[in-house]
All heavy atoms as an XYZ file, in Angstrom:
631
protein
N      -0.107      4.062     17.066
C       0.603      3.710     15.847
C       1.266      4.963     15.270
O       0.679      6.027     15.241
C      -0.382      3.098     14.845
C       0.227      2.742     13.520
S      -1.065      2.063     12.423
C      -0.029      1.307     11.235
N       2.462      4.802     14.796
C       3.205      5.915     14.201
C       2.530      6.347     12.902
O       2.180      5.516     12.067
C       4.636      5.462     13.918
C       5.496      6.539     13.334
C       6.914      6.069     13.087
O       7.324      5.049     13.641
O       7.603      6.744     12.310
N       2.342      7.630     12.743
C       1.775      8.142     11.504
C       2.865      8.258     10.455
O       3.993      8.612     10.752
C       1.113      9.502     11.743
C      -0.160      9.406     12.557
C      -1.231      8.597     11.849
O      -1.563      8.838     10.703
N      -1.776      7.617     12.550
N       2.524      7.950      9.251
C       3.474      7.959      8.155
C       2.844      8.649      6.961
O       1.625      8.758      6.869
C       3.846      6.513      7.797
O       4.550      6.470      6.584
N       3.665      9.055      6.020
C       3.175      9.629      4.778
C       2.842      8.566      3.754
O       2.442      8.876      2.644
N       3.005      7.286      4.111
C       2.705      6.177      3.219
C       1.478      5.450      3.765
O       1.427      5.102      4.936
C       3.889      5.196      3.142
C       5.154      5.906      2.654
C       3.540      3.999      2.253
C       6.413      5.069      2.772
N       0.509      5.211      2.886
C      -0.675      4.467      3.292
C      -0.860      3.281      2.358
O      -0.864      3.446      1.133
C      -1.933      5.343      3.274
O      -1.724      6.466      4.143
C      -3.155      4.573      3.754
N      -0.990      2.110      2.962
C      -1.226      0.873      2.211
C      -2.701      0.527      2.355
O      -3.183      0.312      3.467
C      -0.357     -0.283      2.744
C      -0.628     -1.561      1.961
C       1.125      0.074      2.696
N      -3.404      0.478      1.233
C      -4.802      0.076      1.210
C      -4.859     -1.367      0.735
O      -4.321     -1.701     -0.325
C      -5.609      0.962      0.244
C      -5.684      2.390      0.698
C      -4.738      3.317      0.298
C      -6.704      2.808      1.555
C      -4.790      4.640      0.724
C      -6.774      4.132      1.982
C      -5.809      5.032      1.570
O      -5.867      6.338      2.003
N      -5.477     -2.223      1.541
C      -5.542     -3.628      1.183
C      -6.533     -4.369      2.050
O      -7.428     -3.773      2.649
N      -6.345     -5.692      2.117
C      -7.225     -6.542      2.919
C      -6.378     -7.649      3.538
O      -5.358     -8.052      2.969
C      -8.327     -7.139      2.052
N      -6.818     -8.123      4.690
C      -6.062     -9.150      5.403
C      -5.910    -10.435      4.598
O      -4.915    -11.132      4.721
C      -6.724     -9.455      6.752
C      -6.627     -8.283      7.725
O      -5.691     -7.459      7.600
O      -7.487     -8.192      8.622
N      -6.872    -10.753      3.746
C      -6.827    -11.987      2.961
C      -5.911    -11.888      1.743
O      -5.632    -12.888      1.082
C      -8.236    -12.388      2.503
C      -8.982    -11.289      1.796
C      -9.917    -10.467      2.337
C      -8.838    -10.874      0.431
N     -10.368     -9.567      1.397
C      -9.724     -9.797      0.213
C      -8.054    -11.306     -0.637
C      -9.844     -9.150     -1.011
C      -8.161    -10.659     -1.863
C      -9.055     -9.592     -2.040
N      -5.427    -10.706      1.434
C      -4.646    -10.447      0.215
C      -3.171    -10.803      0.410
O      -2.463    -10.165      1.185
C      -4.797     -8.970     -0.155
S      -3.697     -8.419     -1.468
N      -2.708    -11.806     -0.317
C      -1.322    -12.237     -0.223
C      -0.335    -11.159     -0.647
O       0.717    -10.987     -0.026
N      -0.643    -10.417     -1.716
C       0.252     -9.337     -2.158
C       0.320     -8.225     -1.124
O       1.364     -7.587     -0.953
C      -0.193     -8.775     -3.508
C       0.208     -9.656     -4.680
O       1.161    -10.441     -4.536
O      -0.436     -9.552     -5.738
N      -0.787     -7.979     -0.425
C      -0.793     -6.970      0.638
C       0.124     -7.401      1.774
O       0.926     -6.601      2.264
C      -2.208     -6.756      1.164
S      -3.396     -6.184     -0.074
N       0.010     -8.655      2.176
C       0.872     -9.172      3.255
C       2.346     -9.102      2.848
O       3.205     -8.729      3.647
C       0.481    -10.605      3.625
C      -0.845    -10.692      4.359
C      -1.092    -12.076      4.952
N      -1.051    -13.143      3.970
C      -2.099    -13.575      3.272
N      -3.282    -13.007      3.455
N      -1.979    -14.562      2.411
N       2.640     -9.430      1.588
C       4.026     -9.386      1.109
C       4.565     -7.963      1.139
O       5.682     -7.709      1.618
C       4.118     -9.952     -0.314
C       5.533     -9.890     -0.890
C       5.566    -10.163     -2.381
N       4.536     -9.503     -3.162
C       4.549     -8.212     -3.491
N       5.526     -7.417     -3.085
N       3.579     -7.704     -4.228
N       3.785     -6.997      0.650
C       4.235     -5.601      0.632
C       4.448     -5.084      2.056
O       5.442     -4.402      2.338
C       3.215     -4.726     -0.108
N       3.511     -5.417      2.958
C       3.658     -4.986      4.351
C       4.896     -5.608      4.987
O       5.644     -4.924      5.689
C       2.404     -5.357      5.142
C       1.201     -4.496      4.814
C      -0.097     -4.999      5.429
C       0.006     -5.364      6.871
N      -1.257     -5.844      7.453
N       5.139     -6.887      4.727
C       6.309     -7.555      5.295
C       7.591     -6.924      4.763
O       8.530     -6.688      5.515
C       6.293     -9.051      4.983
C       7.499     -9.788      5.567
C       7.453    -11.261      5.313
C       8.601    -12.044      5.898
N       9.815    -11.382      6.239
N       7.620     -6.617      3.468
C       8.794     -5.979      2.878
C       9.082     -4.655      3.575
O      10.214     -4.384      3.982
C       8.590     -5.759      1.371
C       9.758     -5.094      0.713
C      10.853     -5.836      0.311
C       9.782     -3.725      0.502
C      11.955     -5.228     -0.293
C      10.864     -3.105     -0.092
C      11.957     -3.863     -0.492
N       8.063     -3.836      3.746
C       8.263     -2.534      4.388
C       8.622     -2.700      5.863
O       9.481     -1.981      6.367
C       7.044     -1.646      4.182
C       6.918     -1.207      2.727
S       5.724      0.103      2.426
C       4.210     -0.793      2.608
N       7.995     -3.661      6.537
C       8.359     -3.939      7.931
C       9.833     -4.346      8.032
O      10.568     -3.852      8.883
C       7.488     -5.057      8.515
C       6.057     -4.634      8.797
O       5.787     -3.413      8.905
O       5.208     -5.534      8.908
N      10.254     -5.252      7.157
C      11.634     -5.732      7.177
C      12.637     -4.618      6.913
O      13.762     -4.653      7.411
C      11.840     -6.851      6.147
C      11.148     -8.157      6.524
O      10.670     -8.289      7.681
O      11.074     -9.052      5.653
N      12.234     -3.628      6.122
C      13.115     -2.496      5.786
C      12.977     -1.342      6.770
O      13.642     -0.319      6.637
C      12.830     -1.987      4.362
C      13.044     -3.024      3.287
C      14.478     -3.520      3.249
C      14.668     -4.550      2.149
N      16.019     -5.106      2.147
N      12.099     -1.475      7.752
C      11.922     -0.425      8.753
C      11.184      0.794      8.234
O      11.359      1.899      8.757
N      10.356      0.597      7.221
C       9.600      1.699      6.624
C       8.255      1.820      7.337
O       7.475      0.870      7.376
C       9.376      1.456      5.111
C       8.498      2.546      4.514
C      10.717      1.368      4.387
N       7.995      3.001      7.889
C       6.715      3.241      8.560
C       5.629      3.467      7.514
O       5.855      4.099      6.483
C       6.820      4.456      9.470
N       4.449      2.929      7.792
C       3.320      3.111      6.890
C       2.027      2.979      7.693
O       2.018      2.441      8.801
C       3.333      2.076      5.748
C       3.256      0.648      6.237
C       2.035      0.009      6.422
C       4.416     -0.056      6.541
C       1.970     -1.296      6.890
C       4.365     -1.354      7.005
C       3.135     -1.972      7.171
O       3.080     -3.260      7.648
N       0.972      3.480      7.118
C      -0.357      3.335      7.699
C      -1.074      2.227      6.933
O      -1.036      2.206      5.702
C      -1.151      4.638      7.578
C      -0.432      5.790      8.222
O      -0.073      5.737      9.383
N      -0.187      6.840      7.456
N      -1.706      1.322      7.646
C      -2.451      0.222      7.040
C      -3.938      0.529      7.112
O      -4.454      0.865      8.181
C      -2.147     -1.078      7.774
C      -3.068     -2.219      7.464
C      -3.962     -2.792      8.331
C      -3.189     -2.943      6.241
N      -4.627     -3.818      7.707
C      -4.174     -3.932      6.416
C      -2.574     -2.832      4.998
C      -4.538     -4.815      5.408
C      -2.946     -3.712      3.990
C      -3.907     -4.688      4.198
N      -4.618      0.420      5.966
C      -6.060      0.600      5.932
C      -6.667     -0.653      5.307
O      -6.421     -0.959      4.133
C      -6.475      1.853      5.122
C      -7.993      1.962      5.054
C      -5.861      3.105      5.725
N      -7.431     -1.380      6.106
C      -8.129     -2.567      5.621
C      -9.412     -2.097      4.946
O     -10.337     -1.638      5.619
C      -8.429     -3.513      6.785
C      -9.037     -4.817      6.325
O      -9.583     -4.930      5.235
N      -8.957     -5.813      7.181
N      -9.455     -2.214      3.633
C     -10.606     -1.699      2.892
C     -11.888     -2.467      3.215
O     -12.981     -1.961      2.985
C     -10.354     -1.666      1.372
C     -10.203     -3.074      0.796
C      -9.165     -0.786      1.041
C     -10.226     -3.124     -0.720
N     -11.750     -3.668      3.750
C     -12.930     -4.448      4.119
C     -13.701     -3.782      5.260
O     -14.885     -4.051      5.438
C     -12.522     -5.861      4.540
C     -11.838     -6.661      3.447
C     -12.772     -7.025      2.303
O     -13.919     -7.433      2.568
O     -12.352     -6.898      1.137
N     -13.016     -2.936      6.032
C     -13.628     -2.274      7.182
C     -13.878     -0.789      6.963
O     -14.276     -0.099      7.897
C     -12.734     -2.437      8.419
C     -12.482     -3.886      8.759
O     -13.325     -4.741      8.535
N     -11.316     -4.171      9.296
N     -13.608     -0.287      5.761
C     -13.664      1.154      5.540
C     -14.214      1.465      4.144
O     -13.459      1.463      3.165
C     -12.247      1.730      5.698
C     -12.213      3.238      5.677
O     -13.165      3.871      5.184
O     -11.206      3.796      6.150
N     -15.524      1.714      4.043
C     -16.126      2.005      2.739
C     -15.476      3.173      2.003
O     -15.376      3.153      0.775
C     -17.588      2.316      3.079
C     -17.828      1.635      4.380
C     -16.519      1.699      5.117
N     -15.013      4.191      2.721
C     -14.370      5.325      2.042
C     -13.041      4.899      1.428
O     -12.626      5.436      0.393
C     -14.179      6.497      2.998
O     -13.270      6.171      4.038
N     -12.376      3.920      2.030
C     -11.122      3.417      1.469
C     -11.382      2.644      0.183
O     -10.611      2.756     -0.780
C     -10.399      2.534      2.489
N     -12.470      1.886      0.153
C     -12.834      1.181     -1.085
C     -13.086      2.194     -2.192
O     -12.605      2.018     -3.321
C     -14.086      0.294     -0.874
C     -13.763     -0.853      0.078
C     -14.593     -0.254     -2.212
C     -14.962     -1.672      0.495
N     -13.794      3.265     -1.872
C     -14.068      4.315     -2.869
C     -12.767      4.910     -3.406
O     -12.628      5.146     -4.609
C     -14.936      5.409     -2.268
C     -16.356      4.984     -2.012
C     -17.185      6.072     -1.349
O     -16.849      7.265     -1.511
O     -18.163      5.720     -0.658
N     -11.802      5.156     -2.509
C     -10.527      5.722     -2.937
C      -9.775      4.753     -3.851
O      -9.249      5.150     -4.894
C      -9.659      6.081     -1.726
C      -8.286      6.644     -2.081
C      -8.408      7.981     -2.806
C      -7.430      6.793     -0.845
N      -9.732      3.482     -3.478
C      -9.056      2.469     -4.306
C      -9.703      2.410     -5.688
O      -9.003      2.375     -6.709
C      -9.065      1.090     -3.606
C      -8.676     -0.022     -4.562
C      -8.128      1.108     -2.400
N     -11.018      2.415     -5.735
C     -11.716      2.396     -7.023
C     -11.379      3.631     -7.850
O     -11.129      3.539     -9.055
C     -13.230      2.297     -6.800
C     -13.744      0.978     -6.226
C     -15.220      1.100     -5.859
C     -13.517     -0.167     -7.187
N     -11.349      4.785     -7.208
C     -11.035      6.042     -7.905
C      -9.613      6.021     -8.467
O      -9.378      6.407     -9.613
C     -11.205      7.217     -6.942
C     -10.872      8.560     -7.543
C     -11.017      9.659     -6.515
C     -10.531     10.980     -7.079
N     -10.517     12.045     -6.083
N      -8.669      5.554     -7.662
C      -7.258      5.543     -8.080
C      -6.974      4.508     -9.165
O      -5.993      4.637     -9.895
C      -6.347      5.286     -6.873
C      -6.296      6.388     -5.824
C      -5.501      5.924     -4.612
C      -5.692      7.661     -6.410
N      -7.829      3.495     -9.261
C      -7.581      2.389    -10.180
C      -8.621      2.278    -11.291
O      -8.914      1.192    -11.771
C      -7.503      1.076     -9.390
C      -6.311      1.050     -8.474
O      -5.177      1.149     -8.911
N      -6.557      0.927     -7.182
N      -9.181      3.401    -11.688
C     -10.104      3.413    -12.812
C     -11.318      2.523    -12.628
O     -11.758      1.882    -13.575
N     -11.844      2.484    -11.404
C     -13.038      1.703    -11.135
C     -12.767      0.255    -10.752
O     -13.694     -0.507    -10.522
N     -11.491     -0.120    -10.687
C     -11.131     -1.494    -10.333
C     -10.671     -1.566     -8.882
O      -9.984     -0.674     -8.399
C     -10.035     -2.012    -11.257
C     -10.475     -2.087    -12.691
C      -9.372     -2.573    -13.579
C      -9.848     -2.565    -15.033
N      -8.757     -2.883    -15.943
N     -11.039     -2.642     -8.236
C     -10.665     -2.860     -6.835
C      -9.363     -3.665     -6.819
O      -9.370     -4.884     -6.643
C     -11.793     -3.598     -6.127
C     -11.594     -3.740     -4.654
C     -12.839     -4.336     -4.045
N     -12.560     -4.801     -2.707
C     -13.467     -5.217     -1.861
N     -14.729     -5.257     -2.229
N     -13.139     -5.620     -0.679
N      -8.252     -2.961     -7.021
C      -6.948     -3.601     -7.097
C      -6.156     -3.254     -5.839
O      -5.994     -2.081     -5.507
C      -6.165     -3.128     -8.348
C      -4.875     -3.901     -8.486
C      -7.009     -3.272     -9.600
N      -5.687     -4.293     -5.150
C      -4.912     -4.088     -3.927
C      -3.686     -4.988     -3.955
O      -3.711     -6.024     -4.621
C      -5.764     -4.351     -2.655
C      -6.428     -5.726     -2.708
C      -6.774     -3.245     -2.461
C      -7.176     -6.119     -1.454
N      -2.618     -4.591     -3.290
C      -2.497     -3.357     -2.535
C      -2.372     -2.135     -3.437
O      -1.743     -2.186     -4.492
C      -1.212     -3.553     -1.719
C      -0.377     -4.490     -2.543
C      -1.375     -5.395     -3.221
N      -2.982     -1.076     -2.988
C      -2.792      0.245     -3.575
C      -2.056      1.052     -2.513
O      -2.546      1.184     -1.389
C      -4.139      0.895     -3.926
O      -4.768      0.129     -4.976
C      -3.961      2.332     -4.393
N      -0.875      1.530     -2.872
C      -0.021      2.230     -1.902
C       0.124      3.682     -2.336
O       0.557      3.961     -3.455
C       1.359      1.551     -1.785
C       1.173      0.064     -1.433
C       2.219      2.270     -0.752
C       2.452     -0.742     -1.425
N      -0.275      4.585     -1.438
C      -0.222      6.022     -1.708
C       0.924      6.615     -0.884
O       1.005      6.397      0.323
C      -1.562      6.708     -1.347
C      -1.490      8.198     -1.622
C      -2.714      6.057     -2.111
N       1.786      7.365     -1.564
C       2.966      7.947     -0.931
C       2.736      9.420     -0.621
O       1.848     10.064     -1.189
C       4.190      7.757     -1.833
C       4.533      6.316     -2.016
C       3.935      5.563     -3.006
C       5.432      5.690     -1.163
C       4.231      4.216     -3.165
C       5.732      4.349     -1.305
C       5.125      3.607     -2.306
N       3.574      9.941      0.255
C       3.439     11.322      0.721
C       3.474     12.329     -0.426
O       2.818     13.362     -0.373
C       4.547     11.624      1.726
C       4.343     12.897      2.492
C       5.262     12.998      3.700
O       6.219     12.225      3.814
O       4.997     13.869      4.532
N       4.216     12.011     -1.485
C       4.314     12.922     -2.629
C       3.110     12.819     -3.567
O       3.073     13.473     -4.603
C       5.614     12.693     -3.395
C       5.703     11.320     -4.043
O       4.731     10.525     -3.977
O       6.778     11.012     -4.624
N       2.135     11.970     -3.194
C       0.930     11.820     -4.005
C       1.020     10.718     -5.045
O       0.022     10.399     -5.694
N       2.195     10.138     -5.209
C       2.334      9.049     -6.169
C       1.693      7.779     -5.626
O       1.482      7.629     -4.422
C       3.809      8.812     -6.518
O       4.528      8.386     -5.367
N       1.387      6.868     -6.545
C       0.672      5.645     -6.191
C       1.351      4.458     -6.875
O       1.711      4.533     -8.054
C      -0.800      5.715     -6.661
C      -1.536      4.418     -6.358
C      -1.514      6.894     -6.011
N       1.516      3.373     -6.135
C       1.931      2.096     -6.712
C       0.798      1.106     -6.473
O       0.224      1.050     -5.381
C       3.213      1.570     -6.059
C       4.518      2.286     -6.390
C       5.678      1.662     -5.621
C       4.799      2.256     -7.884
N       0.481      0.330     -7.499
C      -0.583     -0.659     -7.412
C       0.014     -2.041     -7.656
O       0.691     -2.251     -8.670
C      -1.686     -0.356     -8.450
C      -2.791     -1.396     -8.377
C      -2.250      1.041     -8.238
N      -0.215     -2.933     -6.733
C       0.348     -4.286     -6.787
C       1.846     -4.263     -7.113
O       2.300     -4.967     -8.008
C      -0.380     -5.149     -7.823
C      -1.787     -5.486     -7.472
C      -2.445     -6.407     -8.498
O      -2.274     -6.195     -9.711
O      -3.112     -7.338     -8.060
N       2.623     -3.442     -6.385
C       4.044     -3.347     -6.724
C       4.811     -4.605     -6.322
O       4.472     -5.280     -5.356
C       4.515     -2.159     -5.884
C       3.621     -2.188     -4.688
C       2.284     -2.623     -5.229
N       5.852     -4.895     -7.099
C       6.786     -5.952     -6.723
C       7.687     -5.409     -5.619
O       7.735     -4.187     -5.380
C       7.663     -6.363     -7.916
O       8.481     -5.230     -8.279
C       6.825     -6.825     -9.110
N       8.428     -6.288     -4.971
C       9.384     -5.824     -3.968
C      10.433     -4.924     -4.615
O      10.865     -3.949     -4.002
C      10.048     -7.005     -3.262
C       9.113     -7.695     -2.290
O       8.011     -7.230     -2.022
N       9.540     -8.822     -1.761
N      10.829     -5.212     -5.836
C      11.809     -4.370     -6.541
C      11.257     -2.973     -6.782
O      11.961     -1.976     -6.617
C      12.209     -4.995     -7.872
O      12.959     -6.157     -7.668
N       9.994     -2.886     -7.183
C       9.370     -1.577     -7.397
C       9.278     -0.805     -6.088
O       9.553      0.408     -6.060
C       7.979     -1.746     -8.010
C       8.003     -2.231     -9.438
C       6.643     -2.627     -9.967
O       5.796     -3.133     -9.198
O       6.426     -2.414    -11.182
N       8.911     -1.496     -5.006
C       8.854     -0.839     -3.695
C      10.239     -0.358     -3.279
O      10.393      0.766     -2.798
C       8.310     -1.796     -2.634
C       6.804     -1.904     -2.515
C       6.421     -3.014     -1.546
C       6.205     -0.591     -2.071
N      11.244     -1.189     -3.464
C      12.615     -0.825     -3.081
C      13.051      0.429     -3.842
O      13.633      1.344     -3.249
C      13.573     -1.984     -3.355
N      12.756      0.476     -5.129
C      13.136      1.642     -5.929
C      12.430      2.904     -5.460
O      13.054      3.967     -5.324
N      11.149      2.808     -5.191
C      10.384      3.972     -4.743
C      10.830      4.451     -3.366
O      10.933      5.646     -3.112
C       8.880      3.637     -4.728
C       8.006      4.730     -4.173
C       8.058      5.980     -5.030
C       7.184      7.079     -4.441
N       7.343      8.338     -5.134
N      11.113      3.473     -2.491
C      11.477      3.808     -1.098
C      12.952      4.105     -0.927
O      13.363      4.593      0.133
C      11.075      2.647     -0.181
C       9.577      2.349     -0.127
C       9.334      1.018      0.576
C       8.833      3.478      0.573
N      13.762      3.800     -1.938
C      15.199      4.033     -1.834
C      15.878      3.082     -0.859
O      16.829      3.464     -0.179
N      15.381      1.857     -0.789
C      15.975      0.839      0.077
C      16.411     -0.347     -0.769
O      15.966     -0.521     -1.907
C      14.973      0.356      1.174
C      14.571      1.515      2.073
C      13.747     -0.292      0.565
N      17.277     -1.175     -0.202
C      17.737     -2.357     -0.926
C      16.636     -3.386     -1.072
O      15.662     -3.383     -0.333
N      16.806     -4.245     -2.052
C      15.836     -5.295     -2.315
C      15.938     -6.347     -1.254
O      15.159     -7.125     -0.976
C      16.063     -5.926     -3.683
C      15.873     -4.936     -4.809
C      16.197     -5.589     -6.120
C      16.257     -4.551     -7.224
N      16.665     -5.094     -8.483
C-alpha cells in the first residue's frame, strides 16, 4: 500500500468513514486507513485528539492538522480538490 501523509482513523461499520474514503478515492488522494476496531493504540489516539470522545472518522494530515467527521466540502477545501 502506498504510504501517505494522510491517515484516516475509523471503522468498517462507519458510514461517514466509508463516505470520506470514497471521496478521497474518487479524487485520487492517497491516504492510510487505520481500522480502530483492530488497533488499540489507534483508539487511544482518536480519544486523545477528540477530548476523550470516540469520534470517527478522525483524519490526521501531514501538517499535523485534524478533521473530525468532515463533510465532503470540508475535505475538498483541506485537500485543494473540487467537490
